[in-house]
N, C-alpha and C positions, 0 to 999 in steps of 0.2 A: 313517490318520485325520487326522493333522496336515496331510498333503499336501492332503487334501480340504478341510480347514478353510482352509488358505492359499489354495486356488483359489477357494473361495467368498468369502473376504475380498477377494481381488483383484477378483472380479466385482462385488461390492457397492461397493467403492471406485470402480471405473470407472463404475458406474451413478450414484453420487452426484456424481461429477465431471461427467458428462454433464448431469445435472440442473442443477447450479450454473452450468456454462458456458453452457448454453442460456438460463438465466435472465439471466445477465450480458450476453449478446450479442443477446438479442431482446426482453427485457422493457422497456417504457417505464416506468421507475421514477418514480413520483410521490410516494412517501413512504418513509421509512425503515422503516415498519411492514411493508412488503413483504419485507424481509430477515427480520423476525421470523416472518412467515408461512411463509417458506421453511424456516426452522429447525424450526418446528412440524410441517411436512409430513415432513421427514426423520425426526423423532422418531416420528411416527405410522407411517411405513412400515417403520422398522427397529428401533425400541425404544431406550430410553435406555441400558440395560445393554450391548446389543450395540454401539451406536455408540461408547460410551466405550472398550470393549475394542478396537474397530477403530482408534480414534484412538491409543490407548495403544500398540498394536502398530506402527502406522505411524510414530509419533513417535520410536520407538527407532532408526529408520533415518535420521533427519533431523539436519542441523546447520543452525542458523539464525544468520546474522550480520546485525545491524541497524546501519545507518549513518544518522545524522541528516544532513540537508542542511547544506552549508557556510553560512557567514555570508551573509545576503542584505542588500539595501539596507534593508529594514525593520529587521532586527537592528541594523545599523549606526546607523540613525536613532534607534532606541530607546536605544542606549548613549549617544548624543550628546544625548539629551533633546529631539530635534526631530521625533519621529514623532507624527503626528496621525491619528486614525482616520477622517477624513472619507471619504465615499464619492465619491472622485474618480478619474479614469482613471489619474492618475500613480501611484496606490497599487497598481494592479492587477498581479498576477503579478510581484513583485519578483525581479530577477536576483541572482546572487551577486556579491560584491565582490572586489576584488583580495586582500583579507585572506582571503576565503573560498577563493580558489584556493590560497593558501599553506597554509590549513588542510587542503586535500585532499592536499598533499604529506605532511603528518604522518599523514593517514589511510592513505596508501599504505605508510608505514613500519609501521603497525599490521597491515595486510594481509600484509606481508612476514613479520611475526612469526607470524601464525596459519597462513599458507600453506594456504589452502583454495581449490581450483579450483571455481568456482561452476557448477552445472548450470543455474541459472535466476536471473534478477534481476527483482524486482518494484520498480517505480519509480512514485512519485506523479507525476501529470500536471503538477504545478506546476513552473514553470521552475527554481526553486532546487534542486529534487531532480534534475531531468533534467540540469542543468548540473553538479551534483556528480558524477553518473554519468559525464558526458562527461570530467571531469577524472581520474576513477579508471579509466576504461576502458583507459587506456594500459598498465595492469599486465597481467601474464600470467594473472591469476586470473579474468578475464572472457573467455569464449569463447562466441560466439553459436551455440548448438546448437538447431536446430529452431525458429528464430524466438523465442528465449526471453528477450529483453529486453522484458518485459511492462510496459506502462504501465497502471496500475490505479487507477481513481477510488475504489476501496474504501479506499485508504490516503491519499487526499488529506487535507489539514488540515481541522480542524473549521471549518465556515463560520460565522464570527462577524462579520467585517469585510471591508473592501475588499481587503486583501492576500491573502485566500483566494479572490478571484476570479481565474480563470486565463485563459490564452490559449485561443482557440477551437481545436477539433480541427483544422480546416483550417490554422490558423496553426502549430500544433505540428508538423504533418506537413511544412510548408514550412521552418520554422526549423531543425528537428532532423533533416532528411532524410538526413544523413550518419551517423547513429548506429545504423542498423539496428533501430529500435524497432518493437515490435509494438503497434499501436493497436487491435487487434481487439476489445478489451473496453471501448472508448469508442464508444457508438452515437449520441451527440448532440453537436452543436456546442458547446453550453453545458453541459458535463458537471458543473460545480460546483453547479448548482441542479437540484432534482428537478422543480419545477413547470414548466409550459409558459411560456416567455418569448416575448412577442409582439415585443419589440424586436430587430431584426436588424441595426441599425446598429452597426458596430464602434466608432464614435466616440461612442456614447451611454453615459450612466451606466446601470449594471446594477441590476436589482432584486435585493437580497440578502435571502434568507430564511434566517435563522440556524438553526443546529442545536443541539440539546441534547446533553449527553454521553451519555445513554441511547440517543439516536438514532444517534450515531456508533458506539457500542459494538456495535450490531447489525450494521453493515456490516463492522466490524473482525472480528467473530466469523465472519461468512461467509468473509471473507478467510482466517482461520486454518484453518477447516475445509477450504477449497479447497487451501491450501498443504500441509497435512498429508496429504491423501489423494492428491494428485498423485504421480507416480512419482519426481520429482527428489529427490535426497538432500541436496545442498549448496545452500542457499538464501540469497540475499542480498536484503535489503529496504532500499531507500533512500527515506526518507520524513521524518516530522516527529516532534518530541518528544512531542506529545500522543498520537499514534498508538502510539508506543512504550509509553507509560504504559498505554494501554488494552489493548494486545496482551499485555503482560507482567503486568498487574495491579499494577505498581509505581507507584502514583500520586504518590509523593513524590520519586522519582528522575527528574530531568530530564537528558537527554543534552545535552552541549555541541554546538555546531556542528561538524559533520564528525567527531563521535565515533563510534568503531567498537566495537560490543559483541557478543561471542559470547553468544547468549541461552541461558538455562538451560531445558532442556526441561521440567523440573518445573513451572516457572511457567506455561508454555504449557498443560501438562496440567491445571493447576488452573483455568485459564481455560476450557478445554473442559468440565471438570467442572461449572463454574458454568453453562455453556450448557444442560446437560442436567438441571439441577435442576428 
């Protein structure tokens, strides 16, 4: 009986993954509410109690390591008191600093302590996260199996100001073409905005439509469902402090730049429980 249940659970997990990945790779997302509708559809099809048990069972087989991006030019300017939020091209997609690269060396020391070989790495499309990964990739804990260095807009920073405007998909492919990154889950050039943008000139000011925290929480929860139900066991996430807070429901705990944290599965399960309320 248990074998049959395990088989059914695996089939259902695969069906949910197919549904989510089809949504991410084909849907023209125009609103965060579409993530909420996807969650409602899963609940309708499988039921809250069954989904919770499925997530709980899968989560027992997972190890999550979260790494915040290293210090960026924006972080440096804020510390110096010279950062301004104007919507100017110079603020877009800030890169990491020399100090950020040094922080990555300390992050490597932490990875050497926990000694986890990652099956998959999810990375925010913002350059400060990708460059952090590039600095850490030298370790033996990152091995690209089955195109599993995944760039995911689900874990991009909350869009509030110009530093959350990223580089276009074509630019990312060119700039980081030596990192073996999987861009399959970005389906539009301007992935940081959901609405259709008419302006195609790279050198023009972008129209920034800000997100609310409840909006961002919806896409973070889809990301969590996706991670938990996929087959990979050892999971690394390289993203942002606010995404960490929403993922773990630890609103008061802010990660430092390049800080490495082994996530508690109990906190992730509580987040999943709140999805199904």
